[in-house]
VOBA-1610 file (N, C-alpha, C; in pm, whole numbers, padded with zeros to 5 digits, always signed):
BEGIN
Unk+00085-00120+00000Unk+00000+00000+00000Unk+00088+00124+00000Unk+00090+00197-00110Unk+00180+00310-00128Unk+00157+00422-00026Unk+00034+00436+00019Unk+00003+00543+00113Unk+00080+00531+00244Unk+00126+00412+00276Unk+00191+00388+00404Unk+00335+00439+00409Unk+00398+00458+00293Unk+00541+00491+00291Unk+00573+00620+00366Unk+00498+00725+00342Unk+00527+00854+00405Unk+00432+00886+00520Unk+00366+00785+00571Unk+00265+00806+00675Unk+00328+00818+00814Unk+00258+00892+00903Unk+00303+00905+01042Unk+00258+00787+01127Unk+00183+00697+01067Unk+00126+00587+01144Unk+00234+00498+01207Unk+00215+00455+01331Unk+00309+00364+01396Unk+00319+00232+01320Unk+00427+00158+01343Unk+00454+00035+01269Unk+00343-00069+01286Unk+00290-00082+01408Unk+00184-00180+01431Unk+00060-00147+01349Unk+00031-00018+01335Unk-00086+00024+01257Unk-00063-00007+01110Unk+00059+00017+01063Unk+00090-00015+00923Unk+00078-00165+00898Unk+00125-00243+00995Unk+00114-00389+00982Unk-00031-00433+00978Unk-00114-00366+01059Unk-00256-00399+01060Unk-00319-00371+00924Unk-00291-00255+00868Unk-00348-00220+00738Unk-00299-00314+00629Unk-00171-00350+00636Unk-00115-00444+00539Unk-00184-00580+00548Unk-00220-00620+00672Unk-00285-00750+00692Unk-00425-00754+00631Unk-00482-00636+00606Unk-00617-00630+00549Unk-00617-00647+00398Unk-00503-00628+00336Unk-00496-00639+00191Unk-00527-00781+00147Unk-00617-00792+00054Unk-00661-00923+00009Unk-00783-00972+00086Unk-00806-00916+00205Unk-00923-00953+00286Unk-01034-00850+00271Unk-00997-00727+00241Unk-01094-00619+00223Unk-01075-00557+00085Unk-01177-00490+00039Unk-01166-00418-00088Unk-01062-00307-00074Unk-00984-00279-00181Unk-00884-00173-00173Unk-00942-00040-00125Unk-01064-00010-00168Unk-01128+00116-00127Unk-01154+00116+00024Unk-01186+00000+00080Unk-01210-00011+00224Unk-01082+00009+00303Unk-00973-00055+00256Unk-00844-00040+00323Unk-00797+00104+00317Unk-00821+00171+00204Unk-00784+00310+00188Unk-00863+00399+00284Unk-00989+00368+00300Unk-01072+00444+00393Unk-01024+00423+00536Unk-00988+00299+00572Unk-00932+00269+00703Unk-00806+00352+00727Unk-00724+00362+00623Unk-00599+00437+00634Unk-00626+00583+00668Unk-00717+00645+00595Unk-00745+00787+00619Unk-00807+00809+00757Unk-00893+00717+00801Unk-00953+00728+00934Unk-00846+00719+01042Unk-00754+00624+01027Unk-00650+00605+01128Unk-00548+00718+01125Unk-00515+00766+01007Unk-00422+00877+00999Unk-00481+01002+01065Unk-00609+01024+01044Unk-00677+01136+01107Unk-00669+01125+01259Unk-00692+01004+01311Unk-00686+00982+01454Unk-00546+01009+01508Unk-00442+00959+01442Unk-00307+00974+01493Unk-00255+01117+01477Unk-00306+01188+01380Unk-00271+01330+01370Unk-00330+01407+01487Unk-00455+01374+01519Unk-00518+01437+01636Unk-00440+01403+01762Unk-00399+01278+01774Unk-00329+01233+01894Unk-00196+01307+01909Unk-00127+01325+01797Unk+00001+01394+01801Unk-00016+01539+01846Unk-00121+01603+01798Unk-00148+01741+01838Unk-00196+01749+01982Unk-00279+01655+02021Unk-00335+01654+02156Unk-00226+01639+02262Unk-00129+01555+02232Unk-00022+01529+02329Unk+00109+01599+02293Unk+00101+01683+02188Unk+00215+01764+02147Unk+00341+01679+02129Unk+00321+01568+02061Unk+00434+01477+02037Unk+00457+01460+01888Unk+00583+01459+01848Unk+00615+01438+01707Unk+00595+01292+01669Unk+00633+01204+01759Unk+00614+01063+01736Unk+00518+01008+01841Unk+00414+00946+01795Unk+00313+00894+01887Unk+00358+00758+01938Unk+00389+00751+02066Unk+00438+00626+02122Unk+00346+00574+02233Unk+00245+00653+02270Unk+00163+00615+02385Unk+00025+00565+02348Unk-00004+00544+02221Unk-00138+00508+02180Unk-00180+00370+02233Unk-00084+00282+02257Unk-00114+00148+02307Unk-00156+00149+02454Unk-00134+00262+02521Unk-00168+00271+02662Unk-00281+00369+02689Unk-00346+00415+02584Unk-00456+00510+02601Unk-00573+00448+02677Unk-00636+00527+02762Unk-00757+00484+02831Unk-00879+00537+02756Unk-00994+00485+02792Unk-01118+00534+02731Unk-01134+00683+02753Unk-01100+00729+02873Unk-01115+00869+02907Unk-01024+00957+02821Unk-00905+00907+02789Unk-00809+00984+02708Unk-00847+00986+02561Unk-00918+00884+02517Unk-00953+00874+02375Unk-01088+00940+02345Unk-01166+00961+02449Unk-01301+01014+02430Unk-01304+01154+02367Unk-01209+01245+02399Unk-01212+01377+02335Unk-01206+01372+02183Unk-01147+01267+02128Unk-01141+01253+01982Unk-01282+01240+01926Unk-01363+01157+01989Unk-01500+01139+01941Unk-01586+01262+01969Unk-01551+01330+02076Unk-01620+01458+02103Unk-01591+01558+01991Unk-01467+01559+01944Unk-01428+01645+01832Unk-01510+01611+01707Unk-01519+01481+01677Unk-01593+01440+01557Unk-01739+01481+01565Unk-01794+01467+01683Unk-01936+01491+01699Unk-01973+01639+01712Unk-01905+01707+01801Unk-01944+01842+01836Unk-01885+01949+01744Unk-01758+01932+01703Unk-01694+02034+01621Unk-01707+02006+01473Unk-01681+01881+01435Unk-01689+01849+01292Unk-01832+01816+01248Unk-01919+01789+01343Unk-02059+01759+01314Unk-02075+01637+01225Unk-01989+01536+01246Unk-02002+01413+01168Unk-02136+01346+01200Unk-02190+01277+01100Unk-02315+01207+01125Unk-02290+01076+01200Unk-02398+01011+01238Unk-02389+00891+01321Unk-02309+00781+01251Unk-02337+00757+01124Unk-02271+00648+01053Unk-02120+00669+01042Unk-02080+00793+01016Unk-01937+00822+01003Unk-01865+00801+01135Unk-01922+00852+01242Unk-01861+00837+01374Unk-01853+00690+01413Unk-01959+00617+01386Unk-01961+00475+01420Unk-01859+00398+01337Unk-01843+00436+01210Unk-01745+00369+01125Unk-01604+00388+01179Unk-01572+00511+01219Unk-01438+00540+01272Unk-01415+00463+01402Unk-01517+00455+01486Unk-01506+00378+01610Unk-01480+00231+01580Unk-01545+00180+01477Unk-01525+00040+01438Unk-01383+00015+01390Unk-01330+00108+01313Unk-01193+00095+01262Unk-01094+00091+01378Unk-01109+00183+01473Unk-01019+00186+01589Unk-01037+00062+01675Unk-01160+00017+01688Unk-01187-00104+01766Unk-01114-00224+01706Unk-01121-00239+01575Unk-01053-00350+01508Unk-00902-00339+01520Unk-00850-00216+01516Unk-00706-00196+01532Unk-00659-00242+01670Unk-00732-00203+01773Unk-00694-00242+01909Unk-00709-00393+01930Unk-00810-00452+01870Unk-00825-00597+01879Unk-00706-00668+01814Unk-00664-00616+01700Unk-00547-00671+01629Unk-00422-00657+01716Unk-00406-00541+01778Unk-00287-00515+01861Unk-00283-00606+01984Unk-00401-00631+02041Unk-00408-00723+02156Unk-00371-00864+02112Unk-00421-00904+01996Unk-00390-01037+01943Unk-00242-01053+01914Unk-00178-00942+01874Unk-00034-00946+01844Unk+00050-00938+01971Unk-00012-00912+02083Unk+00060-00908+02210Unk+00129-00777+02240Unk+00093-00670+02167Unk+00157-00540+02191Unk+00069-00446+02271Unk-00053-00491+02303Unk-00148-00407+02374Unk-00230-00495+02469Unk-00263-00441+02585Unk-00337-00520+02684Unk-00487-00490+02687Unk-00522-00363+02664Unk-00662-00322+02677Unk-00711-00251+02552Unk-00841-00260+02533Unk-00906-00192+02420Unk-00990-00076+02473Unk-00941+00047+02461Unk-01015+00162+02516Unk-01144+00191+02443Unk-01161+00136+02323Unk-01284+00160+02247Unk-01402+00087+02311Unk-01373-00017+02389Unk-01480-00091+02457Unk-01564+00000+02545Unk-01502+00104+02600Unk-01573+00193+02691Unk-01636+00313+02624Unk-01625+00323+02492Unk-01681+00438+02421Unk-01829+00417+02397Unk-01911+00501+02455Unk-02056+00498+02433Unk-02103+00641+02412Unk-02061+00700+02302Unk-02093+00840+02275Unk-02229+00855+02210Unk-02276+00976+02213Unk-02405+01005+02150Unk-02406+00962+02005Unk-02295+00983+01937Unk-02289+00955+01794Unk-02291+00807+01764Unk-02268+00722+01866Unk-02274+00580+01843Unk-02414+00526+01871Unk-02501+00612+01918Unk-02638+00572+01949Unk-02732+00676+01891Unk-02852+00680+01940Unk-02943+00785+01899Unk-02894+00917+01958Unk-02925+01027+01892Unk-02878+01157+01940Unk-02950+01199+02068Unk-03073+01157+02084Unk-03144+01197+02204Unk-03250+01093+02237Unk-03289+01092+02364Unk-03393+01000+02408Unk-03530+01053+02369Unk-03622+00958+02354Unk-03763+00990+02336Unk-03840+00932+02454Unk-03965+00973+02468Unk-04047+00928+02580Unk-04055+00776+02588Unk-04064+00710+02471Unk-04081+00564+02473Unk-03951+00489+02500Unk-03843+00560+02530Unk-03718+00495+02570Unk-03717+00465+02720Unk-03826+00498+02788Unk-03838+00476+02932Unk-03974+00414+02960Unk-03989+00355+03079Unk-04121+00308+03118Unk-04176+00405+03224Unk-04304+00423+03223Unk-04366+00513+03320Unk-04388+00440+03452Unk-04419+00517+03555Unk-04448+00457+03686Unk-04570+00367+03676Unk-04670+00408+03597Unk-04790+00326+03580Unk-04758+00195+03510Unk-04669+00201+03409Unk-04630+00079+03338Unk-04556-00016+03431Unk-04469+00038+03515Unk-04394-00044+03610Unk-04490-00111+03709Unk-04585-00036+03760Unk-04682-00090+03855Unk-04766-00201+03790Unk-04806-00177+03666Unk-04887-00275+03594Unk-04807-00403+03569Unk-04678-00386+03539Unk-04591-00501+03512Unk-04574-00587+03637Unk-04542-00525+03750Unk-04523-00601+03874Unk-04653-00668+03918Unk-04765-00599+03900Unk-04894-00656+03937Unk-04925-00777+03851Unk-04892-00768+03722Unk-04919-00878+03630Unk-04832-01000+03660Unk-04706-00976+03696Unk-04615-01086+03727Unk-04672-01170+03842Unk-04735-01105+03937Unk-04789-01175+04055Unk-04922-01244+04027Unk-04982-01213+03913Unk-05115-01267+03882Unk-05105-01394+03798Unk-05220-01457+03779Unk-05230-01576+03693Unk-05297-01544+03560Unk-05319-01416+03535Unk-05390-01374+03414Unk-05316-01419+03287Unk-05391-01478+03195Unk-05335-01514+03066Unk-05249-01638+03064Unk-05243-01712+03173Unk-05161-01832+03179Unk-05242-01956+03141Unk-05176-02052+03079Unk-05243-02178+03050Unk-05247-02262+03177Unk-05320-02370+03173Unk-05331-02458+03289Unk-05194-02515+03327Unk-05113-02551+03227Unk-04979-02605+03253Unk-04889-02498+03314Unk-04900-02374+03264Unk-04817-02264+03317Unk-04853-02233+03461Unk-04980-02245+03494Unk-05023-02217+03630Unk-04961-02315+03731Unk-04935-02438+03687Unk-04879-02539+03776Unk-04740-02502+03826Unk-04663-02433+03742Unk-04524-02400+03780Unk-04507-02253+03817Unk-04616-02178+03811Unk-04604-02033+03827Unk-04547-01993+03963Unk-04580-02068+04067Unk-04533-02032+04201Unk-04381-02039+04212Unk-04315-02112+04120Unk-04169-02117+04119Unk-04108-01992+04055Unk-04185-01925+03970Unk-04128-01821+03885Unk-04160-01679+03929Unk-04265-01661+04007Unk-04308-01526+04044Unk-04196-01449+04115Unk-04141-01505+04221Unk-04038-01433+04298Unk-03909-01415+04218Unk-03878-01513+04133Unk-03759-01499+04049Unk-03775-01384+03952Unk-03887-01377+03884Unk-03910-01273+03785Unk-03919-01134+03848Unk-03985-01125+03964Unk-03991-00997+04034Unk-03851-00952+04074Unk-03770-01044+04121Unk-03632-01011+04161Unk-03552-00958+04044Unk-03572-01016+03927Unk-03501-00971+03807Unk-03543-00829+03771Unk-03672-00804+03769Unk-03721-00669+03736Unk-03674-00566+03839Unk-03667-00606+03965Unk-03619-00516+04070Unk-03475-00473+04046Unk-03391-00567+04010Unk-03250-00534+03992Unk-03227-00444+03871Unk-03314-00455+03771Unk-03306-00365+03656Unk-03358-00225+03693Unk-03476-00221+03753Unk-03545-00095+03774Unk-03497-00018+03896Unk-03457-00089+04002Unk-03419-00022+04127Unk-03270-00009+04149Unk-03188-00083+04067Unk-03044-00078+04088Unk-02963-00064+03960Unk-03031-00060+03845Unk-02965-00027+03720Unk-02868-00130+03667Unk-02885-00258+03701Unk-02797-00360+03647Unk-02820-00377+03497Unk-02717-00417+03426Unk-02733-00453+03286Unk-02773-00600+03278Unk-02818-00641+03161Unk-02856-00781+03142Unk-02738-00873+03167Unk-02622-00835+03117Unk-02502-00918+03136Unk-02461-00926+03282Unk-02467-00814+03351Unk-02432-00813+03493Unk-02525-00904+03573Unk-02652-00902+03538Unk-02749-00983+03611Unk-02726-01132+03589Unk-02701-01172+03464Unk-02681-01314+03436Unk-02547-01364+03492Unk-02454-01273+03517Unk-02324-01312+03570Unk-02322-01324+03723Unk-02432-01287+03788Unk-02435-01292+03935Unk-02415-01434+03986Unk-02322-01447+04079Unk-02296-01576+04144Unk-02338-01567+04291Unk-02355-01682+04353Unk-02393-01683+04495Unk-02288-01615+04581Unk-02163-01624+04542Unk-02056-01559+04620Unk-02066-01407+04615Unk-02145-01355+04520Unk-02162-01210+04506Unk-02277-01157+04591Unk-02363-01246+04635Unk-02484-01208+04709Unk-02457-01219+04859Unk-02470-01107+04929Unk-02443-01107+05073Unk-02569-01062+05148Unk-02655-01160+05176Unk-02780-01129+05245Unk-02754-01072+05384Unk-02642-01114+05446Unk-02617-01074+05584Unk-02594-00924+05600Unk-02544-00858+05495Unk-02523-00713+05506Unk-02587-00633+05391Unk-02683-00696+05323Unk-02762-00627+05219Unk-02677-00571+05105Unk-02576-00644+05064Unk-02492-00596+04953Unk-02481-00701+04844Unk-02455-00652+04724Unk-02431-00739+04608Unk-02306-00688+04537Unk-02217-00777+04508Unk-02097-00741+04431Unk-02129-00760+04283Unk-02110-00656+04205Unk-02137-00660+04061Unk-02005-00672+03986Unk-01978-00788+03932Unk-01858-00809+03851Unk-01893-00775+03706Unk-01831-00673+03651Unk-01866-00626+03517Unk-01746-00630+03423Unk-01772-00668+03298Unk-01668-00670+03197Unk-01663-00539+03119Unk-01774-00469+03114Unk-01782-00347+03034Unk-01776-00220+03119Unk-01813-00231+03247Unk-01806-00116+03337Unk-01712-00149+03453Unk-01712-00066+03554Unk-01629-00091+03671Unk-01703-00184+03766Unk-01635-00287+03814Unk-01695-00374+03914Unk-01716-00294+04041Unk-01822-00323+04114Unk-01853-00244+04233Unk-01946-00322+04326Unk-01965-00271+04445Unk-02057-00329+04542Unk-02173-00233+04561Unk-02296-00284+04549Unk-02414-00200+04570Unk-02487-00246+04696Unk-02557-00153+04759Unk-02636-00183+04878Unk-02783-00187+04839Unk-02853-00291+04881Unk-02996-00302+04851Unk-03075-00279+04979Unk-03196-00226+04963Unk-03275-00199+05083Unk-03332-00329+05141Unk-03385-00321+05261Unk-03428-00440+05334Unk-03539-00516+05261Unk-03637-00442+05209Unk-03748-00508+05138Unk-03701-00583+05016Unk-03609-00523+04941Unk-03558-00589+04821Unk-03471-00709+04857Unk-03397-00698+04969Unk-03318-00812+05017Unk-03410-00929+05050Unk-03522-00898+05115Unk-03620-01002+05149Unk-03676-01066+05023Unk-03701-00983+04921Unk-03753-01036+04794Unk-03653-01132+04730Unk-03527-01094+04723Unk-03424-01180+04665Unk-03407-01309+04747Unk-03413-01294+04879Unk-03396-01410+04966Unk-03515-01505+04954Unk-03634-01449+04936Unk-03754-01531+04917Unk-03741-01616+04792Unk-03694-01554+04684Unk-03671-01630+04559Unk-03569-01741+04584Unk-03460-01708+04650Unk-03352-01803+04675Unk-03401-01923+04757Unk-03472-01897+04865Unk-03518-02003+04954Unk-03633-02084+04893Unk-03701-02025+04797Unk-03814-02093+04733Unk-03768-02205+04640Unk-03642-02201+04597Unk-03587-02307+04512Unk-03571-02433+04597Unk-03620-02546+04550Unk-03606-02671+04627Unk-03460-02696+04664Unk-03436-02734+04787Unk-03300-02747+04839Unk-03208-02834+04755Unk-03253-02946+04698Unk-03162-03030+04618Unk-03102-02960+04497Unk-03174-02859+04444Unk-03124-02788+04325Unk-03098-02641+04353Unk-03097-02605+04481Unk-03076-02466+04519Unk-02929-02427+04507Unk-02899-02308+04453Unk-02759-02260+04450Unk-02702-02256+04591Unk-02575-02293+04602Unk-02511-02299+04734Unk-02452-02164+04772Unk-02480-02125+04895Unk-02437-01995+04944Unk-02285-01985+04942Unk-02232-01866+04907Unk-02088-01838+04901Unk-02016-01926+04797Unk-02088-01974+04698Unk-02027-02059+04596Unk-02025-01988+04462Unk-01972-02055+04359Unk-01973-02000+04223Unk-02100-02040+04148Unk-02196-02098+04220Unk-02324-02130+04157Unk-02393-02002+04111Unk-02464-02007+03998Unk-02537-01888+03952Unk-02652-01854+04046Unk-02679-01726+04061Unk-02790-01685+04148Unk-02924-01705+04080Unk-02932-01667+03953Unk-03057-01686+03878Unk-03049-01816+03799Unk-03145-01903+03826Unk-03140-02040+03776Unk-03248-02065+03671Unk-03214-02144+03572Unk-03307-02180+03465Unk-03411-02280+03515Unk-03530-02271+03458Unk-03640-02358+03501Unk-03675-02459+03393Unk-03701-02582+03434Unk-03739-02691+03344Unk-03890-02709+03352Unk-03963-02664+03252Unk-04108-02670+03254Unk-04159-02813+03234Unk-04078-02896+03168Unk-04121-03035+03149Unk-04124-03111+03280Unk-04021-03090+03363Unk-04010-03162+03490Unk-04061-03079+03608Unk-04099-02955+03577Unk-04155-02866+03679Unk-04060-02843+03797Unk-03934-02819+03764Unk-03834-02789+03867Unk-03719-02712+03804Unk-03631-02662+03887Unk-03515-02589+03835Unk-03413-02686+03778Unk-03339-02639+03678Unk-03244-02725+03607Unk-03113-02740+03685Unk-03053-02857+03669Unk-02924-02887+03732Unk-02828-02942+03627Unk-02706-02888+03622Unk-02602-02938+03530Unk-02517-03040+03604Unk-02538-03167+03575Unk-02466-03272+03646Unk-02318-03273+03613Unk-02285-03235+03488Unk-02144-03235+03450Unk-02065-03129+03525Unk-02132-03021+03566Unk-02066-02916+03643Unk-02102-02921+03792Unk-02196-03007+03825Unk-02244-03021+03962Unk-02290-02887+04019Unk-02376-02821+03943Unk-02432-02693+03988Unk-02559-02662+03910Unk-02641-02569+03961Unk-02762-02531+03887Unk-02726-02469+03751Unk-02819-02480+03658Unk-02799-02421+03526Unk-02835-02273+03530Unk-02744-02189+03488Unk-02766-02045+03493Unk-02873-02002+03393Unk-02952-01905+03435Unk-03049-01843+03346Unk-02971-01759+03245Unk-02997-01775+03117Unk-02922-01706+03013Unk-02983-01571+02978Unk-02906-01488+02908Unk-02956-01359+02863Unk-03077-01376+02772Unk-03069-01476+02683Unk-03179-01501+02589Unk-03306-01539+02664Unk-03290-01624+02768Unk-03406-01667+02847Unk-03469-01548+02921Unk-03386-01458+02973Unk-03438-01341+03043Unk-03509-01248+02946Unk-03451-01228+02828Unk-03516-01144+02728Unk-03653-01200+02689Unk-03659-01332+02676Unk-03785-01397+02643Unk-03885-01379+02756Unk-03838-01396+02879Unk-03926-01378+02995Unk-03983-01238+02999Unk-03899-01138+02974Unk-03945-00999+02976Unk-04052-00976+02869Unk-04028-01026+02749Unk-04127-01010+02641Unk-04260-01073+02680Unk-04255-01192+02739Unk-04378-01262+02777Unk-04452-01189+02889Unk-04377-01140+02988Unk-04441-01069+03099Unk-04498-00935+03052Unk-04428-00868+02964Unk-04476-00740+02909Unk-04604-00762+02829Unk-04606-00867+02749Unk-04725-00898+02669Unk-04841-00934+02759Unk-04816-01014+02861Unk-04922-01058+02951Unk-04980-00941+03030Unk-04893-00840+03056Unk-04939-00721+03129Unk-05013-00623+03039Unk-05015-00652+02908Unk-05084-00564+02814Unk-05008-00435+02787Unk-04875-00438+02802Unk-04794-00319+02779Unk-04744-00316+02635Unk-04693-00202+02595Unk-04645-00184+02458Unk-04522-00271+02430Unk-04503-00305+02302Unk-04386-00381+02261Unk-04261-00294+02276Unk-04147-00357+02292Unk-04021-00284+02296Unk-03964-00263+02435Unk-04044-00291+02538Unk-03992-00279+02674Unk-03890-00391+02697Unk-03769-00353+02733Unk-03659-00448+02747Unk-03579-00418+02873Unk-03481-00504+02901Unk-03393-00482+03016Unk-03321-00348+03003Unk-03278-00317+02882Unk-03206-00192+02858Unk-03295-00071+02884Unk-03418-00079+02838Unk-03512+00032+02856Unk-03545+00050+03005Unk-03560-00060+03077Unk-03587-00050+03221Unk-03469+00012+03294Unk-03347-00022+03251Unk-03227+00038+03311Unk-03222+00188+03282Unk-03261+00226+03159Unk-03270+00369+03127Unk-03357+00441+03230Unk-03468+00376+03264Unk-03562+00436+03358Unk-03499+00454+03495Unk-03420+00357+03538Unk-03351+00370+03667Unk-03264+00496+03668Unk-03188+00516+03561Unk-03097+00632+03555Unk-03176+00762+03556Unk-03284+00767+03479Unk-03366+00887+03474Unk-03428+00915+03611Unk-03472+00809+03680Unk-03530+00827+03813Unk-03427+00882+03912Unk-03302+00838+03900Unk-03197+00889+03988Unk-03178+01039+03967Unk-03177+01081+03842Unk-03162+01223+03811Unk-03284+01302+03861Unk-03404+01246+03843Unk-03526+01314+03887Unk-03528+01330+04039Unk-03462+01238+04108Unk-03455+01244+04254Unk-03334+01324+04304Unk-03268+01394+04210Unk-03155+01481+04241Unk-03036+01408+04304Unk-03018+01282+04265Unk-02898+01209+04309Unk-02778+01268+04235Unk-02670+01301+04305Unk-02552+01360+04239Unk-02497+01271+04127Unk-02449+01337+04023Unk-02397+01265+03906Unk-02288+01166+03945Unk-02198+01207+04033Unk-02088+01118+04072Unk-02140+00994+04144Unk-02252+01007+04216Unk-02310+00892+04285Unk-02373+00795+04184Unk-02442+00852+04084Unk-02501+00767+03980Unk-02391+00695+03904Unk-02283+00766+03874Unk-02170+00706+03804Unk-02113+00590+03884Unk-02102+00608+04014Unk-02047+00503+04101Unk-02142+00383+04109Unk-02270+00410+04123Unk-02370+00302+04132Unk-02368+00216+04007Unk-02355+00279+03891Unk-02358+00208+03764Unk-02221+00154+03723Unk-02115+00198+03792Unk-01982+00153+03757Unk-01931+00215+03628Unk-01983+00334+03593Unk-01942+00399+03469Unk-01799+00453+03481Unk-01724+00440+03373Unk-01585+00486+03374Unk-01575+00637+03357Unk-01679+00698+03303Unk-01679+00842+03281Unk-01819+00897+03296Unk-01835+01017+03352Unk-01969+01077+03367Unk-02029+01121+03234Unk-01946+01129+03129Unk-01996+01172+02998Unk-02105+01078+02946Unk-02101+00952+02991Unk-02199+00856+02944Unk-02340+00887+02994Unk-02349+00977+03090Unk-02480+01015+03145Unk-02538+01139+03077Unk-02463+01198+02984Unk-02501+01326+02927Unk-02638+01323+02861Unk-02668+01216+02786Unk-02798+01209+02718Unk-02913+01207+02818Unk-02890+01135+02928Unk-02994+01127+03031Unk-03015+01264+03097Unk-02904+01335+03120Unk-02912+01468+03182Unk-02988+01564+03091Unk-02957+01558+02960Unk-03023+01648+02866Unk-03173+01618+02861Unk-03208+01490+02859Unk-03351+01453+02856Unk-03420+01496+02983Unk-03354+01472+03096Unk-03413+01509+03226Unk-03436+01658+03236Unk-03340+01737+03189Unk-03353+01883+03193Unk-03467+01933+03106Unk-03486+01867+02992Unk-03592+01909+02900Unk-03731+01870+02949Unk-03736+01767+03033Unk-03866+01716+03075Unk-03896+01736+03223Unk-03812+01815+03289Unk-03834+01838+03432Unk-03928+01957+03455
//
């Protein structure tokens, strides 16, 4: 690739672009080149360095001003900004694979330009919708005779799941990753191990602790997750055998999967007669908006959610200000 000869790009970046030849269209590789050169020119100016040697150690916080530049000053559209983020993401993945980089700072980038520019009313659930949902979960409305037989096993589990989304802002991944060793009923705390955010410990109120404990104790003892163990907290249910699932090869309960939770939410939302589109993500949005409406300090919300930067809350702040 002739463009690389006089380029300021570091050697690893040149190697990455060279590795794309034959795998991507020449026009695509050329576009990658211009995107990366633009980024490294910005980096050189930002850090006032003639030779960029620190790009492999950049954090999300240090790289975020670049995307702010694209969005706010250059007014790039969503697709362009997302494309550039994808190019940088692939570069860092390549560098990690080559053993020259340990972390990918693009993983933490969640800018406005990578999503919708602003929230709309239907990106949240109302207090009435939440009340209707919880009421429906506790009811037998719309269930078949077979579903009614196992319903008493699922009510407390499903309520506990909705609580952790709506009252504590967990993500779907964080919820499915919960282990018994993370749940501390004795002091009302839960440790949230996160791959995308900062791991942290949250405190739950007494009523919610009782709700989680009720679900836990309601599981038949032979298949119940063991306290202080690596057993999953949320367990999959076997409707054929009318009991919770057990993985004999691992000698532990079978974890409830993200797909299973998404399906459960869709079914409960439909049974409650609520609009389509209500999801774990949307319920979490509502938690954040409620925190802002209750005048919880930004730094506290950031800590509760394990966010690496307060900038990720900007869209919520703008929406809250417009609708307060």
